[in-house]
C-alpha positions in Angstrom: 8.6 -10.0 -24.6 7.2 -11.0 -21.2 8.9 -10.3 -17.9 9.9 -13.2 -15.7 8.8 -11.2 -12.6 5.0 -11.4 -12.7 3.0 -8.7 -11.1 0.6 -9.7 -8.4 -2.6 -8.1 -9.2 -5.0 -9.7 -6.7 -6.0 -6.3 -5.1 -9.1 -5.8 -7.3 -11.3 -4.9 -4.3 -10.9 -3.3 -0.9 -8.8 -0.4 0.3 -5.8 0.4 2.5 -7.6 -1.6 5.3 -6.5 1.0 7.9 -8.7 -0.1 10.8 -8.6 -3.8 9.9 -4.8 -3.7 9.8 -4.5 -2.1 13.3 -6.9 -4.6 14.8 -5.1 -7.6 13.2 -1.7 -6.3 14.2 -2.9 -6.0 17.7 -4.2 -9.6 17.6 -0.8 -10.7 16.3 0.8 -9.3 19.3 -1.7 -11.3 21.4 -1.3 -14.6 19.5 2.1 -14.4 17.9 1.1 -16.4 14.8 -0.5 -15.2 11.5 -2.4 -18.3 10.9 -4.0 -18.0 14.3 -4.7 -14.4 13.6 -6.6 -15.3 10.4 -8.6 -17.9 12.2 -9.5 -15.8 15.2 -10.0 -12.7 13.2 -12.8 -14.5 11.3 -14.1 -16.4 14.3 -14.5 -13.2 16.5 -15.8 -11.2 13.4 -13.2 -8.7 14.4 -13.5 -6.9 11.1 -17.3 -6.7 11.5 -17.8 -8.1 7.9 -21.4 -8.8 6.7 -20.6 -12.3 5.6 -18.1 -15.0 6.6 -16.6 -15.1 3.0 -16.0 -11.3 3.1 -14.4 -11.7 6.5 -12.1 -14.4 5.3 -11.1 -12.5 2.1 -10.4 -9.2 4.0 -8.5 -11.1 6.7 -6.4 -12.9 4.2 -5.6 -9.8 2.3 -4.8 -7.7 5.4 -2.6 -10.4 6.9 -0.7 -10.8 3.6 0.2 -7.1 3.8 1.1 -7.1 7.5 3.4 -10.0 7.1 5.7 -7.8 5.0 6.3 -5.7 8.1 9.0 -6.4 10.8 8.1 -6.7 14.5 9.3 -3.2 15.0 7.2 -1.8 12.2 4.2 -3.6 13.5 4.8 -2.0 16.9 4.9 1.4 15.1 1.7 0.5 13.4 -0.2 -0.3 16.6 1.3 2.6 18.5 1.4 5.4 15.9 -0.9 8.1 15.0 -3.5 7.6 12.2 -1.2 9.7 10.0 1.8 7.4 10.7 -0.3 4.2 10.3 -1.6 5.3 6.9 2.0 5.7 5.8 3.3 2.4 6.9 0.3 0.7 5.5 1.1 2.2 2.1 4.6 0.8 2.5 3.3 -2.6 3.2 1.0 -2.4 0.1 4.1 -1.4 -2.0 6.1 -4.3 -0.6 3.4 -6.8 -1.4 2.4 -5.4 -4.8 5.3 -4.5 -7.0 2.8 -3.0 -9.5 1.8 -0.4 -7.0 5.3 0.3 -5.9 6.3 0.9 -9.6 3.4 3.2 -10.1 4.4 5.0 -7.0 8.0 5.4 -8.1 7.6 5.8 -11.9 4.5 8.0 -12.0 3.6 9.6 -8.7 7.1 10.4 -7.5 8.3 11.5 -10.9 5.3 13.8 -11.4 5.8 15.3 -8.0 9.6 15.9 -8.6 8.6 17.5 -11.8 6.2 19.8 -10.0 3.2 18.2 -12.0 1.1 17.4 -8.9 -2.1 16.5 -10.8 -2.7 12.7 -11.1 -5.3 11.4 -13.5 -6.8 8.2 -14.5 -5.1 8.6 -17.8 -1.8 8.6 -16.0 -2.7 5.2 -14.5 -3.9 3.9 -17.9 -0.8 5.0 -19.7 1.4 3.2 -17.0 -0.7 0.1 -17.2 -0.5 0.0 -21.0 3.3 0.5 -21.0 3.8 -2.3 -18.4 1.4 -4.6 -20.4 4.0 -4.8 -23.1 6.2 -6.6 -20.7 3.8 -8.3 -18.4 1.4 -10.9 -19.8 -0.7 -10.8 -16.7 -1.6 -7.2 -17.4 -1.9 -7.7 -21.2 -4.4 -10.5 -20.6 -6.3 -8.7 -18.0 -9.9 -7.8 -18.8 -11.0 -4.1 -19.0 -13.0 -4.5 -15.8 -10.0 -5.8 -14.0 -7.9 -2.8 -15.1 -10.8 -0.5 -14.0 -10.9 -2.2 -10.5 -7.1 -2.0 -10.1 -7.3 1.7 -11.0 -10.2 2.3 -8.6 -8.5 0.5 -5.8 -5.1 2.1 -6.3 -6.6 5.6 -6.2 -8.6 4.8 -3.2 -5.5 3.6 -1.3 -3.6 6.7 -2.4 -6.3 8.9 -0.9 -6.5 6.9 2.3 -2.7 7.0 2.6 -2.8 10.8 2.2 -0.5 10.7 -0.9 -3.4 12.1 -3.0 -5.7 14.8 -1.7 -8.5 17.0 -3.0 -9.6 14.7 -5.8 -6.4 13.8 -7.7 -3.7 16.2 -6.4 -0.4 14.6 -5.3 0.3 15.5 -1.7 3.8 16.4 -0.4 4.2 13.8 2.4 5.7 14.4 5.8 7.0 11.2 7.2 7.6 11.0 11.0 11.2 10.7 12.2 10.5 7.2 13.6 9.2 6.0 10.2 12.1 7.6 8.4 14.4 5.6 10.8 12.6 2.4 10.1 12.8 2.7 6.3 16.4 3.8 6.3 17.1 0.7 8.6 15.3 -1.7 6.3 15.8 -0.3 2.7 16.3 3.4 2.0 15.1 2.8 -1.6 11.6 2.5 -0.1 11.5 6.3 0.3 10.8 6.3 -3.4 7.3 5.1 -2.7 6.4 8.5 -1.3 6.1 12.0 -2.9 9.0 13.5 -0.8 12.1 15.5 -1.7 15.5 14.2 -0.6 16.1 17.4 1.5 12.7 16.6 3.2 14.0 13.2 4.3 17.1 14.6 5.9 14.9 17.1 7.7 12.5 14.4 9.0 15.3 12.4 10.6 15.6 12.0 14.3 
């Protein structure tokens, strides 16, 4: 039985796009319009892509993620430390891609809370196979697509500092400002991170 809520699985290449996101968020503050950001980002080769097609793809993907953030969150992104930036960019990825959000909640967080801090490709494949029973878009995906989704997911996890030293789940420390932003928007989004409830209280302003 297929789910009515299709997963968006267009992140088969790329990364967290940390540097690119900060640059384009800054450009948005300058231009105030996302379409203008996409056009100018490519025109100025702001992302230093080797080809125009790559620049367009990366710009489009990065803007799609940034559009999930509020103005206050965008300010936090441009003004925050690299550590804070990585965490809010992971939040943006989870907002755009429910598949990643579900993996973060159902696998990473659950393993973390159970003190099973190793994360393997097999964990990803088991999650993918389970979700395939309900999502035709996964069931019909080619093995190469699944491999690319796995590769990019793990790369983003490392860049967001949720996974360290190979495939070890990292206990995340969110800044008080980010805790406040998440609590203000949707406290359920704390579930995207490997954190304990007690930690969240201790991180508050």
